[in-house]
C-alpha positions as CSV (number, residue, x, y, z in Angstrom):
1,M,107.6,98.5,120.2
2,A,109.1,102.0,121.8
3,D,109.4,105.0,119.2
4,L,112.9,104.6,117.8
5,A,112.9,108.5,116.3
6,G,116.2,109.8,116.5
7,T,118.4,107.3,117.7
8,T,121.7,107.3,116.5
9,I,123.0,103.6,115.5
10,V,126.7,102.6,114.2
11,L,126.7,99.1,111.8
12,A,129.9,97.3,111.4
13,D,130.0,94.0,109.6
14,D,132.6,92.6,106.3
15,H,129.4,92.2,104.3
16,A,128.2,95.3,102.5
17,I,124.9,93.4,102.0
18,V,124.3,92.5,105.6
19,R,124.9,96.1,106.7
20,E,122.9,97.9,103.8
21,G,119.9,95.8,104.6
22,F,120.7,96.4,108.5
23,A,120.5,100.3,107.5
24,A,117.4,100.0,105.7
25,L,115.9,98.2,108.4
26,C,117.3,101.1,110.8
27,E,116.2,104.4,108.4
28,A,112.9,102.4,107.9
29,S,111.9,102.6,111.9
30,G,112.8,106.3,112.5
31,M,116.7,106.0,113.7
32,R,119.7,107.7,112.3
33,V,122.3,105.5,110.8
34,L,125.2,107.5,111.7
35,G,128.1,105.1,109.5
36,Q,129.0,102.1,108.6
37,C,132.3,100.2,108.3
38,S,133.2,96.8,107.2
39,N,136.5,95.9,109.8
40,G,137.0,96.1,113.9
41,L,139.6,99.1,113.7
42,A,137.7,101.0,111.9
43,A,134.6,100.1,113.9
44,V,136.2,100.9,116.9
45,E,137.5,104.5,116.0
46,M,133.7,105.4,113.8
47,I,132.3,104.5,117.6
48,L,134.6,106.2,119.4
49,A,134.1,109.5,117.1
50,Q,130.6,109.2,117.1
51,Q,129.0,107.9,120.5
52,P,126.3,106.6,118.7
53,D,123.3,105.2,120.8
54,F,123.7,101.9,119.4
55,A,126.5,99.8,117.5
56,V,125.8,96.6,116.3
57,L,129.0,94.2,115.4
58,D,129.5,91.0,113.5
59,L,131.5,88.6,115.6
60,E,133.9,87.8,113.1
61,M,134.7,90.4,110.2
62,G,137.2,88.8,108.2
63,Q,139.5,86.7,108.9
64,G,142.5,87.3,110.8
65,M,140.6,90.6,111.5
66,M,140.0,92.1,114.7
67,T,136.7,90.0,116.2
68,G,133.3,92.0,117.3
69,I,134.3,90.8,120.6
70,E,137.9,92.4,121.0
71,V,136.2,95.7,119.5
72,I,133.9,95.5,122.7
73,R,136.9,95.1,125.3
74,R,138.2,98.0,123.3
75,L,135.7,100.2,123.8
76,R,135.1,99.3,127.3
77,N,138.1,99.8,128.1
78,A,137.6,103.6,126.5
79,G,135.0,104.2,128.6
80,C,132.4,104.3,125.7
81,P,128.9,104.7,126.4
82,S,126.9,103.0,123.4
83,K,125.0,99.7,123.8
84,L,126.5,97.6,121.6
85,M,125.7,94.5,120.4
86,I,127.3,91.2,118.7
87,L,125.6,89.8,115.3
88,S,126.8,85.9,114.1
89,I,126.4,83.1,113.1
90,K,127.6,81.6,116.0
91,D,125.0,79.5,118.5
92,E,127.6,78.3,121.3
93,D,127.1,78.9,125.1
94,K,130.8,80.0,125.2
95,T,130.6,82.9,122.8
96,V,127.5,84.1,124.3
97,I,128.8,83.8,127.5
98,E,132.4,85.2,126.3
99,A,130.6,88.0,124.3
100,L,128.2,89.2,127.5
101,R,131.6,89.5,129.7
102,A,133.2,91.4,126.9
103,G,130.6,93.7,127.5
104,A,128.0,93.3,124.9
105,D,124.4,94.3,125.8
106,A,122.7,92.3,123.0
107,Y,123.7,88.9,121.3
108,L,121.7,87.9,117.7
109,L,121.6,85.7,115.2
110,K,122.3,86.3,112.0
111,S,119.7,83.3,111.5
112,G,116.5,85.1,113.0
113,P,114.6,87.6,112.1
114,A,115.0,91.1,111.3
115,R,112.1,91.7,114.1
116,H,115.2,90.5,116.4
117,L,117.4,93.8,115.8
118,L,114.4,96.1,116.8
119,E,113.4,93.9,120.2
120,A,116.4,94.2,120.8
121,I,117.0,97.8,120.7
122,N,113.6,98.7,122.9
123,Y,115.1,95.8,125.6
124,V,118.4,96.8,125.7
125,R,117.1,100.8,125.8
126,D,115.0,100.6,128.6
127,G,118.0,98.8,130.5
128,G,117.9,94.8,129.8
129,Q,120.2,92.8,128.0
130,Y,118.7,90.6,125.0
131,V,120.0,87.6,123.8
132,S,118.2,85.9,120.8
133,P,115.4,83.8,121.9
134,L,116.5,81.3,118.8
135,L,119.5,80.4,121.4
136,K,119.2,77.5,123.7
137,G,118.7,78.8,127.5
138,A,118.8,82.0,126.0
139,G,116.8,82.8,129.6
140,L,120.0,82.2,131.6
141,F,122.3,84.7,129.9
142,T,122.5,87.7,132.0
143,K,125.3,89.4,133.5
144,A,125.1,88.5,137.1
145,E,124.5,84.7,136.1
146,A,127.1,84.1,132.9
147,V,129.6,82.8,135.2
148,A,128.9,81.8,138.6
149,P,130.0,84.0,141.8
150,N,132.9,81.4,143.1
151,D,134.3,80.8,139.3
152,P,137.9,82.1,139.2
153,L,136.9,83.4,136.0
154,A,134.6,85.8,137.6
155,S,137.6,87.1,139.4
156,L,139.3,88.2,136.6
157,S,138.9,92.4,135.3
158,P,138.2,92.8,131.6
159,R,141.7,93.7,130.7
160,E,142.9,90.5,132.4
161,M,140.4,88.2,130.2
162,E,141.6,90.1,127.3
163,V,145.0,89.2,128.0
164,F,144.3,85.8,128.6
165,S,142.3,85.4,124.9
166,Y,145.5,86.4,123.7
167,L,147.4,84.6,125.4
168,V,146.1,81.3,124.8
169,K,146.5,82.5,120.8
170,G,150.1,82.0,122.2
171,M,150.6,85.6,121.9
172,R,153.8,86.8,122.7
173,A,153.6,89.8,125.7
174,K,155.4,92.0,122.9
175,D,152.8,91.5,120.3
176,I,150.2,92.0,123.0
177,A,151.2,94.9,124.4
178,E,151.6,96.9,120.8
179,L,147.5,95.5,120.0
180,L,146.5,97.0,123.2
181,R,149.0,100.3,122.9
182,I,150.0,99.2,126.8
183,S,154.0,98.2,127.6
184,P,154.9,94.9,127.7
185,K,155.7,95.4,131.5
186,T,151.9,95.6,131.8
187,V,151.2,92.8,129.9
188,D,153.6,90.7,132.3
189,T,151.7,92.0,135.2
190,Y,148.7,91.3,133.9
191,R,149.8,87.7,133.3
192,A,151.2,87.3,136.4
193,T,147.9,88.2,138.2
194,L,145.5,86.4,135.9
195,M,147.5,83.2,136.4
196,R,147.5,83.7,140.0
197,K,143.7,84.2,140.0
198,L,143.3,81.1,137.9
199,S,145.5,79.3,139.9
200,V,148.2,78.3,137.0
201,H,152.2,78.7,136.8
202,D,153.0,78.5,133.0
203,I,151.3,79.3,129.3
204,V,150.6,75.5,129.3
205,G,148.8,76.0,132.3
206,L,146.3,78.5,130.5
207,V,145.6,76.6,127.2
208,K,145.1,73.6,129.5
209,F,142.4,76.0,132.0
210,A,140.8,77.2,128.7
211,I,140.3,73.3,126.8
212,E,139.2,72.2,130.7
213,R,136.4,75.0,130.7
214,N,135.3,74.9,127.2
215,L,137.0,78.2,126.4
216,T,138.9,77.2,123.5
217,S,136.4,80.1,121.5
218,L,139.3,82.1,123.1
219,S,142.1,80.9,120.7
220,D,140.2,80.8,117.3
């Protein structure tokens, strides 16, 4: 395994024992832990400020909190160059695909051994995209293959996919605009564009599309 000395990392998980365990593993491997946090908003701010080589993000950081996938979308929209890795108990294909489409460089399972984190860091650092080998069909998840080229979902930009996920949750344009720090008019533009791309005409159609495509994790 390649030398990890000097590699910088940020850890975000709402369970201190998980963060501290990963921090100890990273430091024992020669990495520098630049910071730890327990929620999505703090993770976004810390990662943008620290610009670590890697960040490990819990998928679900508390009820009603910003998810790790939402953190990744915000960071990618801000042009963050850090390698971003999701840590989760969820092993459903749809969740893995959603994370990869959002811009995740790795998807790790909490049920996996600690060495998977080090394997993932090495693999991603060399330009690969790592998915836990404990997942069924792990080898099928790549940035190119996560969504077929002729799938209408593939035509959505990261921001359109983000707006789509919030609309499916039942959020109003005003609330989405406040969350994404854009104007309600811009949200309406994204909504009109993504509806055209998906060939749906209203919110009911979007929800039906999500259910038919087994994308109900978007509304969790």
